[in-house]
Each structure stands twice: as C-alpha cells, then as structure tokens.
N, C-alpha and C positions, 0 to 999 in steps of 0.2 A: 554243049554242055558245060556244065558253069564246073570251073575248077578250083575257083573258091572254095577257100575254107568255113564251114559253118561256123558262127560263132553267135550264141545267146545269150543276151546281155540285160538283166534285171537292172533297176533303179529305182531311188527314191530320194527324195531331199526334204527337208524340213526346217522349221525356227522353232526354239522357244519365245514365243511373241513371235508377230509380223510389222516390220522389221526386230530383229535381234538376235542373238548366238543362234546360226545353222549348221547345217552337217547333211554332207553327203552318203548314199553308200552303194554300192553299186556289186553286181553279181556277175562274173562272167562263165559261162559253161563251153568247152569247145574238147569234142573227140577225148570225153572220159576227164578232162582237167577240170580243174572251178579254180579260179582266183577271185579273192574280194578285196577293194576298194575303197578309202573314205578318208574323208579331210572334215574340217570345220572353218569355221567364219566368226569374228565378235562379232561383226554384226553386217546382214547381210535380208534376203527377203527369201520364203517359201518358193516361191518362181526361180529363183536364182538358181536355188538350191537342188530344186527339179530341173533342170538345167544342167548345173554343172556333172550333175551324176551322169548323166546322156555323154555329154563332154568328154568327159575322164574317162567313160569307156570305150568311149570310139578311139580316142587320143591315145588311148593305152594298146589299141594293136598295132602291132610290126608291122605286117604286109596286108593285102588289099581282102578282104574277107565277105565274106555273106551274112549280113548279119540279121538276127529280128532281135531288137531292143524293147521292152517291155516297160512301161511305164504307167502309173497310175496317175501322172497328170494329163490331163484331155489339154490345156494350154499347150503343153509342149506336144503332144501326140496329135492335134489338130494343129498347128501350126508349122507343122514337116509335111505331115501329110498331106495337109489341104494347100497347099503350098503358101501358107499366108506370109511366113518368115522372109522366104523366098521374093514376094512380093512388097514387102517392107525393105528389105534391101534393095531391090530395083528402083523403090522411091525414096530414095536417100533416108531410111528409115520412119518414114511416117504411113501411118497406117490407111489415113485420109488426106485431103488438102490441110487440115486443120492438126490434127493429133497424131504427137509423134509415138512411135515406135518405143517401149521400153524396154533393153534390156540388150542394145542394138551391139555393146561390145560381146556378148556371151552367145547372142544369134548368129555371129561371124562366126563366130569359133564354132559355132557347132552346125552351122550349113559349111563351113571348110571339111569339119571332118567326115561329114556324110559324101559329098564329094571324093574322097578317097574311099571309098566301099560300096557296096551294094546294100543300102539300109529299110529295112519298113522298121517303123515305129507300129507300137500293139498296144491297145489303151489295155489295163487289166486295175478290175475293182481294188483298190486298195481296202486293206484291213480285211479281207473276205477270205481269209484260210490260204491263201495264195504263198508255198513255204518261202518261196526265194524274193517274193515281195515282201512277206514278214520278217526277211533276216536283212534285206536292204532298209529297212523301215529300221530295225534297228543298232544298223550299223549308222545311219544318219541321226537318231537321236542321242550313240551313244558319242558319236562326233561333237554335235551340237551340244553336250553335257563336259567335254573337255577342256582342260587345265590350259591347252598350249594349240589358241586360234589364230591362224592367218588372218591377215587386212584383204578383205572384201576391198580393194582401194579403187576399183570402181565402182563402187555404191558408195562408200562413205564418202569419198572428194567427188562425189556428183560427175564425174567426167565418162 
C-alpha cells in the first residue's frame, strides 16, 4: 500500500512573444489545501516556462509524494513519460548523434525533481475550460506582464 501523500499539480507557462518576457503558474492541491506559485523572467521561451512550472511545483514539495502533474505542454509530458529527457541526459544532452537537446539545465532539474517523488505527467488540453489549467494560464500571463522579472541566466547567457 502506498504511504505517500497524494498531490495534484497543475502547471502552465508561456511568453509574450517567443522568446520574450515569460511566466509560469502552478496550482498544488493536497488534502483539501490549495497553494499557488508563480514567477516571471524578462527573457525566456515558452518551453522553458512550461518546464519551470513543473520544476517549481515539484521542488516545492517537502516530502516524498505521489504526484499527478497536469500540463498542457506535450513537449514536457512526452519528454518525461516517453523517456526522451532521460535518454537525452544519458547521451550527454544530445537528441541524436548531431542534434543537441535544448534546455539541458531545466531538464536536469526536472529529472532530479521527478526522482524524489512518484510522478505521473498527464497532458490536458489548454484553453479548454479546465478550471485549474485556466488559473495557471492566468498566473503565468500575470507574471510575464509583471514589473519585477527575474533573469533567466542560462537562457540569456546561452550556457
């Protein structure tokens, strides 16, 4: 029998332009409690913000949990659930013999966060009336339009 606390996480991320100012939104649901997390960066990409939302959600958990994480990003869901990101990591962050994987810094963090929990990623259609996904979309947009945006150093410095 699984003794881990069950947590549901909804995530979304996006940019104003791509690249451009970006933000992410996270809704965590557990045992009747709700927590929202959000943040923004002055220059980033849609995919980086989708990944950052999942990372922030998972990294916020203080103990090992059984997590169902909902994202409207096929890129994030498929890369984890189909093992692409783990293969890229094993291949030194190459997708194949010639093509480098993008965003290895965030994939590294996301894979590490997944190792700490039992995580299932589930794709949810964006802008389709899912209340929590819509809330995350709102949070990510509000963050992207914010005045106090952080620097996405790995993206801006190309490292």
